[in-house]
C-alpha positions as CSV (number, residue, x, y, z in Angstrom):
1,M,9.7,-27.8,56.2
2,E,7.5,-25.1,56.0
3,I,7.2,-22.2,58.5
4,F,3.9,-21.0,57.4
5,K,1.1,-23.4,57.1
6,S,-2.6,-23.2,55.3
7,E,-4.9,-25.6,57.2
8,K,-7.6,-24.6,54.4
9,I,-7.3,-26.6,51.4
10,Y,-8.6,-24.4,48.2
11,D,-9.8,-25.8,45.3
12,F,-7.4,-23.9,42.6
13,M,-7.4,-26.7,39.9
14,G,-11.0,-26.6,40.2
15,K,-11.3,-22.7,38.7
16,R,-8.0,-23.6,36.6
17,I,-9.6,-22.6,33.4
18,P,-10.7,-18.7,34.6
19,F,-6.9,-18.5,35.7
20,L,-5.8,-19.7,32.4
21,G,-8.2,-17.4,30.6
22,V,-7.4,-14.3,32.1
23,S,-3.7,-15.3,31.8
24,A,-4.4,-15.9,27.8
25,V,-6.0,-12.4,27.7
26,L,-3.0,-10.8,29.6
27,I,-0.5,-12.7,27.2
28,I,-2.5,-11.7,23.9
29,A,-2.7,-8.4,24.8
30,S,0.9,-8.2,25.5
31,I,1.4,-9.8,22.2
32,F,-0.4,-7.3,20.4
33,L,1.1,-4.4,22.3
34,L,5.1,-5.4,21.7
35,A,3.9,-6.2,17.9
36,T,2.0,-2.9,17.1
37,K,3.6,-0.7,19.8
38,G,7.4,-2.1,20.2
39,L,9.5,-1.3,23.2
40,N,11.2,2.0,24.2
41,F,14.5,1.1,23.6
42,G,17.3,3.5,25.0
43,I,20.8,4.4,24.3
44,D,21.8,1.3,25.7
45,F,20.2,-0.8,23.0
46,A,19.5,1.7,20.1
47,G,22.5,3.9,20.3
48,G,22.7,7.7,20.6
49,T,23.5,10.4,23.4
50,I,22.0,11.5,26.9
51,V,22.8,14.5,28.2
52,Q,21.4,15.7,31.7
53,V,21.3,19.2,32.5
54,K,20.4,20.8,36.0
55,Y,18.8,24.4,35.9
56,E,18.7,26.8,39.1
57,Q,15.1,27.6,38.0
58,K,12.5,25.2,36.9
59,A,13.6,23.7,33.1
60,P,12.5,25.8,30.2
61,I,11.6,22.3,28.1
62,D,9.7,24.3,25.5
63,K,12.5,27.0,25.3
64,I,15.4,23.8,25.2
65,R,13.0,22.4,22.2
66,E,13.0,25.9,20.4
67,V,16.8,26.0,20.8
68,L,17.4,22.8,19.5
69,K,15.0,22.6,16.4
70,D,17.6,24.5,13.7
71,T,20.6,22.2,14.8
72,E,21.7,18.8,14.2
73,Y,19.9,17.8,17.4
74,K,16.4,19.0,16.2
75,G,14.0,16.0,17.1
76,S,15.7,14.9,20.6
77,S,13.3,13.8,22.9
78,I,13.3,16.2,25.9
79,T,11.6,15.1,29.4
80,E,11.7,16.0,33.0
81,F,13.8,14.1,34.8
82,G,13.4,13.6,38.7
83,T,12.7,17.3,39.5
84,P,11.2,20.3,37.5
85,Q,15.0,21.6,37.3
86,E,16.2,18.8,35.9
87,V,15.9,17.5,32.1
88,V,17.3,14.8,30.0
89,I,18.0,15.5,26.3
90,R,17.7,12.2,24.2
91,I,19.3,12.2,21.2
92,T,19.3,9.2,18.9
93,G,21.0,7.7,15.9
94,S,25.0,7.4,15.8
95,S,27.0,9.3,18.1
96,S,29.8,8.4,15.8
97,N,28.5,11.6,13.6
98,L,28.3,14.1,16.9
99,K,30.9,16.8,17.5
100,N,33.9,15.2,19.8
101,D,32.7,17.4,22.9
102,I,29.1,17.3,23.0
103,S,29.3,19.3,26.3
104,D,31.0,22.3,25.3
105,T,28.8,22.4,22.1
106,M,25.3,21.9,24.3
107,H,26.7,24.8,27.0
108,K,26.6,27.1,23.9
109,L,23.3,26.5,22.2
110,L,21.8,26.3,25.8
111,D,23.3,29.4,26.9
112,P,20.1,31.5,26.2
113,T,17.7,29.0,28.3
114,G,19.2,30.1,31.7
115,N,21.6,29.0,34.7
116,F,22.3,25.3,34.5
117,E,25.0,22.6,34.3
118,I,25.3,19.4,32.6
119,R,25.5,16.7,35.0
120,R,26.0,13.9,32.8
121,V,26.9,12.7,29.2
122,D,26.0,9.1,27.8
123,M,27.1,8.2,24.6
124,V,26.3,4.8,22.9
125,G,27.3,3.6,19.0
126,P,24.7,1.9,17.1
127,K,26.8,-1.0,16.7
128,V,27.5,-1.4,20.5
129,G,23.6,-1.1,21.2
130,G,23.2,-3.9,18.6
131,E,25.7,-5.9,20.3
132,L,24.7,-5.3,23.7
133,R,20.4,-6.1,22.3
134,E,22.1,-9.3,20.7
135,K,23.8,-10.4,24.0
136,G,20.5,-9.9,26.1
137,I,18.7,-12.0,24.1
138,M,21.1,-14.5,24.2
139,A,21.5,-14.1,28.1
140,L,17.8,-14.6,28.1
141,S,17.7,-17.7,25.9
142,L,20.5,-19.1,27.9
143,A,18.6,-18.5,31.4
144,L,15.6,-20.4,29.9
145,I,17.6,-23.2,28.4
146,V,19.6,-23.9,31.9
147,I,16.3,-23.9,33.8
148,L,14.9,-26.6,31.5
149,I,17.5,-28.7,32.0
150,Y,18.1,-28.2,35.6
151,V,14.2,-28.6,36.3
152,S,14.3,-32.0,33.9
153,F,17.0,-33.2,36.1
154,R,15.3,-32.2,39.8
155,F,11.8,-33.3,38.8
156,E,10.5,-34.7,35.4
157,W,10.3,-33.1,31.9
158,R,6.6,-32.2,32.6
159,F,7.6,-30.3,35.4
160,A,10.2,-28.6,33.4
161,V,8.1,-27.8,30.5
162,A,5.5,-26.2,33.0
163,S,7.8,-24.1,34.6
164,I,9.2,-22.7,31.3
165,L,5.8,-22.2,30.5
166,A,4.8,-20.2,33.8
167,L,8.2,-18.4,33.2
168,A,7.3,-17.2,29.6
169,H,3.9,-16.4,30.9
170,D,5.6,-14.0,33.4
171,I,8.0,-12.6,30.6
172,T,5.6,-11.6,28.4
173,I,3.1,-9.6,30.7
174,A,6.0,-7.8,31.9
175,M,7.4,-6.5,28.5
176,G,3.6,-5.9,27.5
177,A,3.5,-3.5,30.7
178,I,6.5,-1.9,29.7
179,S,5.5,-1.6,26.2
180,L,2.4,0.0,27.4
181,F,3.7,2.4,29.6
182,S,6.6,3.1,27.5
183,V,9.3,2.5,29.8
184,E,12.8,2.9,28.5
185,V,14.4,-0.4,27.4
186,N,18.2,-0.6,28.5
187,L,20.5,-2.3,30.9
188,D,18.7,-2.1,34.4
189,I,15.4,-3.4,32.8
190,L,17.3,-6.6,31.4
191,A,18.4,-7.2,34.6
192,A,14.9,-7.0,36.3
193,I,14.0,-9.4,33.7
194,L,16.7,-11.7,34.9
195,T,16.0,-11.0,38.2
196,I,12.3,-11.6,37.8
197,L,13.2,-15.3,36.1
198,G,14.9,-15.8,39.3
199,Y,12.2,-15.2,41.5
200,S,9.5,-16.5,39.9
201,L,11.3,-20.0,39.4
202,N,11.9,-20.1,43.0
203,D,8.7,-19.6,43.9
204,T,7.5,-22.4,41.4
205,I,10.2,-24.9,42.4
206,I,8.8,-24.8,46.1
207,V,5.3,-25.0,44.3
208,F,6.3,-28.3,42.3
209,D,8.9,-29.4,45.5
210,R,5.7,-29.9,48.0
211,I,3.9,-31.6,45.0
212,R,6.3,-34.2,44.8
213,E,6.5,-34.8,48.3
214,G,2.7,-34.8,48.2
215,I,2.3,-37.8,45.5
216,Q,5.5,-39.5,47.1
217,T,3.7,-39.5,50.8
218,S,-0.1,-39.2,50.1
219,K,-2.4,-42.1,48.5
220,E,-4.5,-39.3,46.6
221,T,-4.4,-41.0,43.1
222,E,-6.0,-37.4,42.0
223,L,-3.5,-35.0,40.8
224,N,-5.9,-32.2,41.0
225,S,-5.9,-33.0,44.5
226,V,-2.6,-33.5,45.3
227,V,-2.2,-29.9,43.7
228,N,-4.6,-28.4,45.6
229,E,-3.2,-29.5,49.0
230,S,0.7,-28.4,47.7
231,V,-0.5,-25.2,46.6
232,S,-2.7,-24.3,49.6
233,R,0.1,-25.4,51.9
234,T,2.6,-23.1,50.4
235,L,0.3,-20.1,50.0
236,S,1.4,-18.3,53.2
237,R,4.9,-18.9,52.5
238,T,4.6,-17.2,49.2
239,T,2.2,-14.5,49.8
240,L,4.5,-13.5,52.8
241,T,7.5,-13.7,50.9
242,S,5.8,-11.2,48.0
243,L,4.4,-8.7,50.2
244,T,7.5,-8.5,51.7
245,T,9.5,-7.7,48.4
246,F,6.9,-5.7,47.1
247,F,7.0,-3.4,49.8
248,V,10.7,-3.4,49.3
249,V,10.2,-2.4,45.6
250,V,7.2,-0.1,46.0
251,T,9.8,2.0,48.0
252,L,12.7,2.1,45.4
253,F,10.0,2.8,43.3
254,A,8.5,5.8,45.1
255,F,11.6,7.3,46.6
256,G,14.6,5.9,44.5
257,G,14.5,8.6,41.9
258,E,14.2,8.5,38.2
259,I,17.2,6.5,37.4
260,I,16.2,3.3,39.2
261,H,12.1,4.0,38.2
262,G,12.2,1.8,35.3
263,F,13.8,-1.0,37.3
264,A,11.4,-0.8,40.4
265,F,8.5,-0.5,37.8
266,T,9.1,-3.8,35.9
267,M,10.1,-5.6,39.4
268,L,6.7,-4.4,40.6
269,V,5.3,-6.1,37.5
270,G,7.0,-9.1,37.7
271,I,6.8,-9.9,41.3
272,I,2.6,-9.6,40.9
273,V,2.3,-11.7,37.7
274,G,4.9,-14.1,39.1
275,T,3.4,-14.4,41.9
276,Y,0.0,-15.0,40.5
277,S,1.4,-17.8,38.0
278,S,3.4,-19.5,41.0
279,I,-0.3,-20.0,42.8
280,F,-2.8,-20.0,40.0
281,I,-0.8,-20.8,36.5
282,A,2.3,-23.3,37.2
283,A,0.7,-26.1,38.4
284,S,-2.3,-25.7,35.7
285,F,0.0,-25.7,33.2
286,L,1.1,-29.4,34.9
287,V,-2.7,-30.5,34.8
288,Q,-3.0,-29.7,31.4
289,L,0.3,-31.8,30.3
290,K,-1.6,-34.6,31.7
291,F,1.0,-35.5,34.3
292,S,0.5,-38.8,35.7
293,I,0.4,-39.7,39.4
294,A,0.5,-43.5,38.8
295,S,3.8,-43.3,36.3
296,F,5.5,-41.0,38.6
297,R,5.1,-43.5,41.8
298,E,6.6,-46.4,39.7
299,K,9.5,-44.5,38.3
300,E,10.1,-43.7,42.0
301,A,9.6,-47.2,43.0
302,D,12.3,-48.4,40.6
303,K,14.8,-45.7,41.4
304,L,14.2,-46.7,45.1
305,K,14.6,-50.5,44.1
306,R,17.8,-50.0,41.8
307,K,19.4,-47.9,44.8
308,K,18.5,-50.4,47.2
309,E,20.3,-53.2,44.8
310,K,23.3,-51.1,44.7
311,E,23.6,-50.4,48.2
312,K,23.1,-54.4,48.8
313,I,26.1,-54.8,46.2
314,R,27.9,-52.6,47.8
315,A,27.5,-53.8,51.1
316,M,28.1,-57.9,50.0
317,Y,31.5,-56.4,48.0
318,E,32.5,-54.5,51.4
319,K,31.9,-57.9,53.2
320,G,34.0,-59.6,50.7
321,T,31.2,-61.9,49.4
322,V,30.9,-60.7,46.0
């Protein structure tokens, strides 16, 4: 039972072509970015070393670059981390070629740059990074396969295909945004992508459940009418849930610090795109796949008939008449 109900029925399906057009543009742009610019893999996937340094004064980034340019760490990425006093030095490549105690080495090299302390040193070998990347892709693939099986079992194959297309839509656009803003892709980003999968699927399942209920209880023969009514009646619930989650993630993005910045950014994009796809896209895919209300009702009637026959046979068996 829905707590929040919309009395007004909006014609979402009558305008599905413009919605699908917007999504097509976003997906093409995302694929173009991923193909040309690619992803900014962090050391979790690419291998290398991260050294976090905190200065007593403003970090002299230019001086740090000058000090490192004639060493084995030349070409390292040096960026501000959270505050002007902290920097992160990212050293790409195999950490196996680095000296055992990089902390002591960095202390000696950076000594002329001022008073500081090394707060963190993370090292990941390229082999480990490659394994993590493969396992990350496997995790996403398995999640999509399990979702396909689950939705097919609970609903019907067209619902499953529509939900997978909607999830692929959400992930592609989220990855495009990650590429556009050069967000460092690490295990936190993978966790955010998997979270988006679950979040978007939850909204889609609720919409599909309402569509199935509408098909079973209404006398409408047009799929567009059933979809419009179903999406309209879940609109308040979807909007309120998304806004609540959105405000929490905005807070994390604004005040959570640099460490959680990439995760929060990915979640923000995922919530916006996931909400949009749940309202405008998922059911549009269902219509595009030529889902038939008549066939669905016929199958449901057959299921109900078989169920009643089984119950009748069981009752006769229990009474000893079979």
